RODO-2510 file (C-alpha; in nm, 4 decimals, decimal comma):
residues 324
     n   res          X          Y          Z
     1     m    11,6408     9,7940    12,7892
     2     l    11,7745     9,9918    13,0857
     3     d    12,0434     9,8032    13,2791
     4     t    12,1021     9,8139    13,6561
     5     r    12,4250     9,6134    13,6418
     6     p    12,6644     9,9127    13,6599
     7     l    12,4791    10,0340    13,9700
     8     l    12,5072     9,7022    14,1530
     9     l    12,8731     9,6076    14,1172
    10     e    13,0187     9,8515    14,3723
    11     t    12,8858     9,7302    14,7054
    12     d    12,9291     9,7259    15,0818
    13     f    12,7573     9,3876    15,1143
    14     p    12,9382     9,1618    15,3662
    15     p    13,1920     8,9120    15,2255
    16     l    13,0755     8,5504    15,1981
    17     r    13,2428     8,2133    15,1492
    18     r    13,1122     7,8862    15,0173
    19     r    13,0370     7,5653    15,1991
    20     g    13,0573     7,2345    15,0118
    21     l    12,8400     7,1853    14,7043
    22     k    12,4964     7,0333    14,7722
    23     n    12,2710     7,1713    14,5015
    24     l    12,3347     7,2057    14,1299
    25     q    12,0970     7,4540    13,9669
    26     v    12,1089     7,4239    13,5887
    27     n    11,9568     7,6715    13,3452
    28     l    11,8789     7,4710    13,0316
    29     g    11,8057     7,7797    12,8239
    30     y    11,6036     8,0983    12,7947
    31     r    11,3266     7,9715    12,5677
    32     c    10,9862     7,9957    12,7357
    33     n    10,6220     7,9948    12,6326
    34     q    10,5702     8,3121    12,8413
    35     s    10,7303     8,6575    12,8743
    36     c    10,6719     8,7674    13,2350
    37     s    10,7423     9,1226    13,3495
    38     h    10,9283     9,0059    13,6631
    39     c    11,1429     8,7430    13,4866
    40     h    11,5057     8,7896    13,5905
    41     v    11,6360     8,5910    13,2914
    42     n    11,4324     8,7819    13,0295
    43     a    11,2983     8,4507    12,8977
    44     g    11,0504     8,4305    12,6125
    45     p    10,9292     8,2382    12,3052
    46     n    11,1836     8,4015    12,0744
    47     r    11,4941     8,3269    12,2805
    48     t    11,7251     8,0794    12,1075
    49     e    11,9855     8,0204    12,3789
    50     m    11,9650     7,6499    12,4713
    51     m    12,2182     7,4080    12,6218
    52     d    12,3859     7,2128    12,3405
    53     t    12,4380     6,8355    12,3213
    54     k    12,8049     6,8494    12,4228
    55     t    12,7254     7,0432    12,7405
    56     v    12,4320     6,8141    12,8242
    57     e    12,6614     6,5108    12,7963
    58     l    12,9149     6,6820    13,0223
    59     l    12,6367     6,7533    13,2721
    60     l    12,5250     6,3890    13,2715
    61     d    12,8828     6,2720    13,3272
    62     l    12,9237     6,5219    13,6098
    63     l    12,6063     6,4013    13,7813
    64     w    12,7379     6,0461    13,7734
    65     q    13,0710     6,1504    13,9243
    66     i    12,9821     6,4071    14,1929
    67     r    12,6228     6,3035    14,2869
    68     p    12,4855     6,6349    14,4212
    69     e    12,1941     6,6066    14,6627
    70     t    11,9679     6,8054    14,4305
    71     l    11,9498     6,8856    14,0598
    72     d    11,7400     7,2001    14,0191
    73     l    11,6321     7,2498    13,6562
    74     t    11,5305     7,5959    13,5467
    75     g    11,5035     7,8165    13,2393
    76     g    11,3084     7,9670    13,0564
    77     a    11,0773     7,6724    13,0640
    78     p    11,3216     7,3843    13,1239
    79     e    11,0689     7,1338    12,9876
    80     m    11,1130     7,2884    12,6412
    81     h    11,4712     7,1616    12,6174
    82     p    11,4815     6,8546    12,3885
    83     r    11,6985     6,6603    12,6387
    84     f    11,4972     6,7535    12,9493
    85     r    11,3594     6,4029    12,9942
    86     d    11,6989     6,2386    12,9427
    87     i    11,8511     6,4597    13,2120
    88     v    11,5681     6,3872    13,4555
    89     r    11,5841     6,0107    13,4010
    90     e    11,9610     6,0002    13,4512
    91     a    11,9517     6,2060    13,7710
    92     v    11,6647     6,0024    13,9176
    93     s    11,8480     5,6774    13,8388
    94     l    12,1415     5,8086    14,0448
    95     g    11,9205     5,8828    14,3446
    96     i    11,9461     6,2603    14,2994
    97     e    11,6411     6,4681    14,3911
    98     v    11,5210     6,6530    14,0813
    99     i    11,3367     6,9847    14,1001
   100     d    11,1499     7,1198    13,7991
   101     r    11,0901     7,4961    13,8151
   102     c    10,7673     7,4940    13,6202
   103     n    10,5552     7,7843    13,4972
   104     l    10,2451     7,5562    13,4955
   105     t    10,1173     7,6745    13,1561
   106     i    10,3712     7,4517    12,9792
   107     l    10,1733     7,1527    13,1127
   108     v     9,8725     7,2496    12,8999
   109     t    10,0712     7,3657    12,5964
   110     e    10,0480     7,1723    12,2699
   111     g    10,3280     6,9173    12,2472
   112     y    10,3752     6,8944    12,6236
   113     e    10,0405     6,7427    12,7244
   114     d    10,2102     6,4336    12,8740
   115     m    10,4745     6,6299    13,0674
   116     a    10,2833     6,6209    13,3973
   117     e    10,2563     6,2406    13,3754
   118     f    10,6290     6,2146    13,3048
   119     l    10,7153     6,4289    13,6070
   120     a    10,4935     6,2151    13,8297
   121     q    10,6367     5,8885    13,6969
   122     q    10,9894     6,0094    13,7740
   123     g    10,8987     6,1472    14,1182
   124     v    11,0174     6,4972    14,0287
   125     t    10,9524     6,7757    14,2801
   126     v    10,7553     7,0542    14,1098
   127     v    10,8194     7,4136    14,2145
   128     a    10,5589     7,6168    14,0307
   129     s    10,5396     7,9919    13,9831
   130     l    10,2013     8,1424    14,0736
   131     p    10,2409     8,5106    14,1665
   132     c     9,8862     8,5430    14,3009
   133     y     9,5640     8,3488    14,3595
   134     t     9,3522     8,5952    14,1592
   135     e     9,3117     8,6117    13,7833
   136     q     9,3529     8,9885    13,7568
   137     n     9,6904     9,0034    13,9324
   138     v     9,8383     8,7026    13,7522
   139     d     9,7268     8,8102    13,4056
   140     q     9,8568     9,1618    13,4693
   141     q    10,2038     9,0275    13,5457
   142     r    10,2195     8,7308    13,3084
   143     g     9,9733     8,7943    13,0256
   144     k     9,6035     8,7530    12,9474
   145     g     9,4731     8,4007    12,9993
   146     i     9,7775     8,2818    13,1945
   147     f     9,5899     8,2428    13,5232
   148     k     9,3340     8,0003    13,3805
   149     q     9,6067     7,7937    13,2156
   150     s     9,8010     7,7908    13,5439
   151     i     9,4956     7,6650    13,7332
   152     d     9,4445     7,3960    13,4679
   153     g     9,8072     7,2902    13,5154
   154     l     9,7719     7,2757    13,8942
   155     q     9,4547     7,0701    13,8721
   156     r     9,6298     6,8271    13,6380
   157     l     9,9148     6,7882    13,8870
   158     n     9,6681     6,7306    14,1710
   159     q     9,4944     6,4589    13,9672
   160     l     9,8287     6,2793    13,9408
   161     g     9,8859     6,2966    14,3170
   162     y    10,0983     6,6116    14,3385
   163     g    10,0285     6,8105    14,6528
   164     r     9,8344     6,5146    14,7947
   165     n    10,1014     6,2426    14,8003
   166     s    10,4149     6,3003    15,0094
   167     a    10,6214     6,1398    14,7321
   168     l    10,5087     6,4090    14,4854
   169     p    10,5745     6,7521    14,6393
   170     l    10,4092     7,0520    14,4774
   171     n    10,5416     7,3857    14,6006
   172     l    10,4256     7,7247    14,4751
   173     v    10,6295     8,0419    14,4307
   174     y    10,5062     8,3954    14,5000
   175     n    10,6891     8,7104    14,4071
   176     p    10,5590     9,0659    14,4613
   177     s    10,3929     9,2492    14,1739
   178     g    10,5884     9,5681    14,2439
   179     a    10,8680     9,7393    14,4365
   180     f    10,7900     9,6025    14,7816
   181     l    10,8929     9,3097    15,0012
   182     p    10,6894     8,9884    15,0196
   183     p    10,4493     8,9537    15,3139
   184     p    10,5257     8,6922    15,5840
   185     q    10,5547     8,3564    15,4093
   186     q    10,3514     8,1478    15,6544
   187     q    10,0667     8,3987    15,6590
   188     l    10,0513     8,4216    15,2803
   189     q    10,0742     8,0435    15,2489
   190     e     9,7572     8,0007    15,4519
   191     t     9,5765     8,2578    15,2370
   192     y     9,6885     8,0794    14,9184
   193     r     9,5865     7,7440    15,0633
   194     e     9,2389     7,8667    15,1546
   195     r     9,1700     8,0525    14,8297
   196     l     9,3023     7,7864    14,5930
   197     h     9,1196     7,5079    14,7745
   198     n     8,7897     7,6923    14,8102
   199     d     8,7891     7,8399    14,4598
   200     f     8,9435     7,5570    14,2571
   201     g     8,9835     7,2489    14,4790
   202     i     9,3629     7,2775    14,4538
   203     t     9,6039     7,1551    14,7219
   204     f     9,9795     7,2070    14,7487
   205     n    10,2606     7,1482    14,9984
   206     e    10,4389     7,4787    15,0586
   207     l    10,4442     7,8363    14,9333
   208     f    10,7825     8,0008    14,8760
   209     t    10,8007     8,3809    14,8842
   210     i    11,0827     8,5281    14,6755
   211     t    11,1938     8,8913    14,6709
   212     n    11,2155     9,0603    14,3315
   213     m    11,5779     9,1268    14,2395
   214     p    11,6638     9,4724    14,0995
   215     i    11,7989     9,3202    13,7768
   216     s    11,6873     9,2380    13,4208
   217     r    11,3256     9,3302    13,3349
   218     f    11,2300     9,4245    13,6900
   219     g    11,5437     9,6361    13,7303
   220     a    11,4747     9,8108    13,4004
   221     t    11,1196     9,8848    13,5148
   222     l    11,2498    10,0355    13,8397
   223     l    11,4828    10,2652    13,6462
   224     a    11,2138    10,3644    13,3968
   225     k    10,9736    10,4582    13,6786
   226     g    11,2385    10,6340    13,8868
   227     e    11,1932    10,3787    14,1667
   228     y    11,5368    10,2147    14,1657
   229     d    11,6956    10,4183    14,4474
   230     h    11,3875    10,3828    14,6670
   231     y    11,3760    10,0056    14,6177
   232     m    11,7463     9,9610    14,6895
   233     q    11,7096    10,1665    15,0067
   234     l    11,4156     9,9469    15,1079
   235     l    11,6309     9,6353    15,0684
   236     k    11,9217     9,7841    15,2632
   237     d    11,7026     9,9228    15,5415
   238     n    11,5603     9,5737    15,5952
   239     f    11,8952     9,3902    15,5903
   240     q    11,9016     9,1068    15,8453
   241     p    12,2502     8,9643    15,9221
   242     a    12,0921     8,6393    16,0465
   243     n    11,9900     8,5608    15,6876
   244     l    12,3530     8,5372    15,5725
   245     e    12,3889     8,1828    15,7056
   246     g    12,1038     8,0443    15,4952
   247     l    12,1831     8,2082    15,1613
   248     m    12,1551     7,9640    14,8736
   249     c    12,4884     8,0744    14,7260
   250     r    12,6626     7,9105    15,0223
   251     d    12,6017     7,5556    14,8935
   252     t    12,4471     7,5934    14,5449
   253     v    12,6219     7,6371    14,2108
   254     s    12,4332     7,7967    13,9230
   255     v    12,5111     7,6671    13,5722
   256     d    12,4153     7,8618    13,2617
   257     w    12,3092     7,7137    12,9265
   258     q    12,6728     7,7167    12,8102
   259     g    12,7950     7,5247    13,1159
   260     n    12,9556     7,8243    13,2866
   261     l    12,9463     7,8399    13,6671
   262     f    12,8113     8,1214    13,8833
   263     d    12,7475     8,1680    14,2534
   264     c    12,3735     8,2117    14,1957
   265     d    12,1125     8,2523    13,9251
   266     f    12,1109     8,6301    13,9709
   267     n    12,4889     8,6593    13,9287
   268     q    12,4468     8,4529    13,6144
   269     m    12,2068     8,7099    13,4706
   270     l    12,4426     8,9921    13,5705
   271     a    12,7389     8,8124    13,4085
   272     m    12,9237     8,8196    13,7421
   273     p    13,1685     8,5269    13,7239
   274     m    13,2909     8,3355    14,0258
   275     v    13,5819     8,4861    14,2155
   276     a    13,9022     8,3111    14,1059
   277     d    14,0903     8,2523    14,4306
   278     d    14,1346     7,8740    14,3993
   279     q    14,4618     7,7553    14,2475
   280     l    14,2877     7,4509    14,1030
   281     i    14,1056     7,6802    13,8610
   282     a    14,2821     7,9295    13,6382
   283     s    14,1887     8,2931    13,6912
   284     d    14,2010     8,3876    13,3232
   285     r    13,8897     8,2004    13,2121
   286     q    13,5261     8,1508    13,3051
   287     r    13,4756     7,8575    13,5381
   288     h    13,2956     7,5679    13,3709
   289     l    13,1175     7,2433    13,4590
   290     q    13,4333     7,0346    13,4282
   291     d    13,5903     7,2391    13,7082
   292     l    13,3523     7,0715    13,9530
   293     l    13,5278     6,7424    13,8805
   294     v    13,8391     6,8694    14,0623
   295     s    13,6913     7,0936    14,3325
   296     n    13,3606     7,1368    14,5175
   297     l    13,4598     7,5037    14,5680
   298     e    13,4377     7,4847    14,9486
   299     g    13,5903     7,7924    15,1130
   300     q    13,5842     7,9954    14,7926
   301     a    13,4857     8,3620    14,8129
   302     i    13,1434     8,4447    14,6672
   303     a    13,0998     8,7303    14,4197
   304     v    12,8605     8,9816    14,5772
   305     g    12,6876     9,3031    14,4706
   306     d    12,4142     9,5341    14,5925
   307     h    12,1487     9,2970    14,4535
   308     c    12,2486     9,0541    14,7310
   309     y    12,0528     9,2731    14,9718
   310     g    11,7441     9,1282    14,8028
   311     c    11,8181     8,7864    14,9533
   312     t    11,8856     8,9215    15,3040
   313     a    11,6056     9,1777    15,3421
   314     g    11,3279     9,1074    15,5909
   315     q    11,2500     8,7364    15,6156
   316     g    11,5155     8,6631    15,3537
   317     s    11,4760     8,5075    15,0119
   318     s    11,6024     8,2016    14,8289
   319     c    11,4890     7,9547    14,5649
   320     g    11,3385     7,7665    14,8596
   321     g    11,1524     8,0698    14,9896
   322     a    11,2019     8,2736    15,3067
   323     l    11,5096     8,2137    15,5226
   324     a    11,3692     8,3273    15,8578
***
């Protein structure tokens, strides 16, 4: 697969520094029941990388000691990890908000039929990927039959109170199907709300628009089609300095399936380690979960590259949607 990483490392993106840690985003592994063309972690059914028992136990101990505001579980399909439920229960018992980044189809997959009920019982916030409200566009990006399964998953969540009960938030995620920026989030949210309700009786709380990053499968597609330079210029031309303040890397730490720390999920996929400018952490090794026991990394420089323009273009982009 073509790789954009060498093109992204040399950058003129503005320097950034961290605030204190609020959100811990943990990638439990790359195994997934889907193989989406836009997936920035190249997840799929044949991926074997999964967080091992030792690292899970370290994560649980860390949650008990540092109590982040939010534990954001991602993958792959995080629900496919054998300790997913243990991690959720422990975090909830500590009063930590848990987010499950769900692809929806896992909820109707054999062996996971009771997952939606578990999420509701634990009060987990569901952030669900749904790149469009039409069958043709979703199946084109994610595979034949995926749209119907996604709708089935959403309807199951609604039946349990998600998107209807304030204690069970259901937020959807949109990402563009090609090399262009997302439309205005509020405008698209109203279109989603109208179409999903009228066509399927589905309700949800918010829609998050996320810009496609020029990395992994999407980056390889850009290179293969000769669109990489054009897309990067689009991101840079739409750079908005006001978005720098709200970037998720300012107060979120991304953890990979091995327990290594990164400034964001995209840096994780690019194997861009944290900048080692803190004397509490040695510069000759990859930073790891246990390092958070001695430092919340406040004031540390953030590793940046040209892909960072994806989070600052236009209305901005984060795991919580637009920034502006």
